[in-house]
N, C-alpha and C positions, 0 to 999 in steps of 0.2 A: 234453105242453104245445103240441103241434102245433094242438090243438083252440082252445087259449086266443089263441095266436099263429098265424093261420092261413098266413102266408106266412114262418114261420121254423121249422127244425126243431132241437132242440138236445139234446144229450148231455153229461154230465158224467162224466169220468173223472180221477180224482185231483183235484187243484187246479184242472183246467181245464174250463173250459165250450165245448164247441165248437158253434158256430152256423152253420147252413147257409141261406142267404138263397134263397128259393123262389118266384120268380115267373118260371118257365122260359118260359111263353107271351110274356113281355114283356120279356127280356134280364136277368131278374132286377133290372129298373129300381127306382127309388125313387120311389113315389108318397106322397102325403099320409097314406093308411092305414099302409104299411110305415113311413116314418118315425116314426109315433106307435108301431107297434107294437116297433121297435128301441129307443125311449126308455124305453117301459114294460118292456120285457124287461130292458135292463140296471138298470133300479131293482129290479126283483126279484132278479136274480142278485147284485146288491152286498149284499143282505141276508143272503146265505148265507156264513155263516163259512168254509165249505168251499171256496168258489170264490176263487182268487186270480187268475185269468188268463182272458180270453176270447179265442179265436180263431174269426174271421168267415170264410166261405168263401161260394162260390156254387154252386147246385145245376146240375147238367149238365155237359157237357164243354166248353161254348163260352164262357161269361160267369162272371166274378167278379160286378160289377155294370155292367151297360151304361148307365151314366148314370142322369139324372133321368127320368121318365115324360113323353115327348114327347105324347103322347094327353092327358094332364091339362094339360099346359103350353101347348098351341096355343091355347086361346081366352082366356088369362089377359088380362086388362087390365093397364097400367102397375101400377097400385096392388095389385092381385091377384098379379103376378109379384113385387114387392117383399114382399109378406106370404109367399108360397111361399119366397123366398129367405132371408127371417128364419126361417121354420119349418125348413128343412133346415140351415142354420148353427145354429141352435139344437142341433139333434141333434149336430153334429160339435162343437161346444163343450162339449156335455154328456159327450161321450166322451172327449176331452182331458181333462176336469177328474175323471174317474174314478179312484179310488184303485187299481183293479184295472189289470193290464197287458193292453192290448187288442193283438190282433195282427191284421193282414190277411193271409190265404192266399190270394193272387191266383191263381186257377187258370183263367184265360182272359183273354178281352176286358175291360179295365178302364180305363173312359173318362168324361169328365165327371163327374158327380156320384159314380160309382163310384171313380175316382182320389181324389176330394176326401173321401170317406169313408174310403179307405186312409190320406190324408194325416193324418186325424183318428186313426188308430190309432198306437200307440207303435213298432210294429216292422210290417216289410212284408216277406214271403217270396213268393217268386213261382215258378211252375212255368216251364218251357220255352216251351210254348205262350202265355204271358201276352203280352199286348200294352198299353202304358199311355200316357196323354197327356190332353191336354184340348183336344178338336177343336171346342169350341163356336163358334168363329167361323166355322167352314165351314157352319152352319147359321143364321149371323145374331145370334148369341148371344154372351156371354162367361160365364166360369165364375162361378155365383152361389152356391156353398155353401163359400166360403172359399180356392177354388185360386189367385185372384190374391193372397192374403195369405200362405197357407202354403206355397205353392211357392218363391217367391223367399227366404223364410227357410230352405229345404231345401238348393236348389241354386245361390242367388246371384240377383241381379235380372237380369244379362246372359242366363243360361241359361234362367231362367224366362220371360222376355220373349219370347226366340226361340220357346219350345215352346207359348206360348199365342198368338202370333201366326201361326205356321204351322199349328197344331192338329195337329201331326205325332204319330202313335202310336209308341211306341219298342218294339221287340223287348224280350223279357226280360234278354237279354244286355246289350244297350245300356242298359237301365234300370239294371241293377246298375252299369255302368261309371260312369254319372253321378251315382249316388246316390239314384235314384228308390226304389230296394229296398234292403234289408240282404243278403239271401241269395237264391240261386237253387238250385233243384232240380229233378229230373225229376218230371213229375206224379204218377207212382206212389210217390213218395218225399216228397211235399210235407208231408203230416201227419207224419212222422217227422222230419224237419228241424224242423218246428214244435217237436214235443215236445223234441228236442234242444236247441235254442236256450233253450227256457223252463225246462228243467231246470236249466241253468246260472245262471238268473236267479231260479228261484223257490226255491233253497236259502237264499236270503238272507232277512232278515226282512221280512215285508210292509210294516211301518211304515217302514222304511227305503227301500224300493222306491217307495213313494207319495210319501214327501218328496223324494226325488231327482226322481222325474218332476214333481212341481209346480215345483221349484226350476228346472230346466233349462225348463219351459215359460214360466217367468216371463222367461225372456230374449228370448222372442218379442215380447212387448209393452210392455215396461219399459225404461226407460234403466238404465245401469249403476248408478247409486247405489241406485235403488230395488229392482233385481233382487237387490243384494246384502242389502238389508233381508229381501228374502222368503227368500233362503239362509240368514241368520240366524237366521229364525224358525224355518224348517224344521229346521235344524241343532240347533236348542236342543229342539224337541219329542223329537229322537232320545233324550235325556236324560231323559225322563219313561217309559222301558221300561229294563228291567235288563239287558238283551241283552249289551251293551257292558262293563258294569262287570263283570258275570259273566263273561266269556269273558277280560278280563283277569285277574282273580282265580284263575280256573282255570288259566292259561298261568303266572302267577307261581307259583303252588302246584306245579305240575309241572315249573319250572324252565326252562320254555321261554323265558322273558323273564327273562335273567340280566342283560341290559345294555340300555341305551337305545338302543344303536345296532343291536341285533338285531331284525330284523322279524318280524312276528307270521307264523307258519306259514300262517294263513287268508288272509292278504292276498296271498301268493304263490302261493295254488292257482288 
C-alpha cells in the first residue's frame, strides 16, 4: 500500500490497522497531499469488515507529527489560508465521524496540527519522549485545525486558554496528568500498550462502540436536550442487533440471571 499512499505505511494485524505517517524529511508534517492520503486511506480501510481500529504513529525517532507544513503555508493569502484550514479541519472532522476506533500512538514531538490530529482520535497514548502542545502563537499564528475548539472541550476553557496563549509544549508525564493523553508508556512498549488498550475495547460489539462514540461526540457541539435525542437514536439502533437479547437469553438459560438484582457477569468483567 506504500505505493498507493506514498507517505503512509500500513499493516493489518487482527482487527487493527497500524498506520505510520512517513514524511521524515519534513517532521512528518501535514501538507495538502498527505491530508488527502489520510482521508482516502481512512475511507478505504472502513470498507474492510476485518478492521475495527486504526492506530496512527510517526516514522522515525523524533516526531509523531510536527505540525502542518510551514513551507506550504508560508505563501498563503488570507483566502488560501482559510481554504487550508477548512481542508485540515475536514480531515479531522471525518476522523471523528469514523465508525472505527482511532488511536494516536504519540511517539515523539506532537505539536500544532499534529496535536490537532491526535485530538481528532478517540484515544491518545504517548511514549515517554513525547512533547505535546499548540505553539502556533510563537510563529504568529493560531491553531487552525480545530485546536481552539477541541482542546477546551478536553481540558476546560482555562487550561486550554493558557496552553494556546503560551504555546507551551508539555512533557508526556505532565500531558498525562492534565488529561491530554490517556496512557503513558516507554517507547519500546508503546505498541504493546496500544494493543492492550484496544483488546479491552474490541471485545465489545462494533456497532455498540460506534454508537457510543457518536453519542459522546454529540455532547461536544449540541446542547443537552439535542444531545439526549442523539443518545436516544443511537441507543435504539442497538436493538436492531441480536447481541443483547441473545446474551440475556443465554444468561437466563444458564441460571446466571436468577433475580433482577443480580448483575450480569459480563458487566462486572
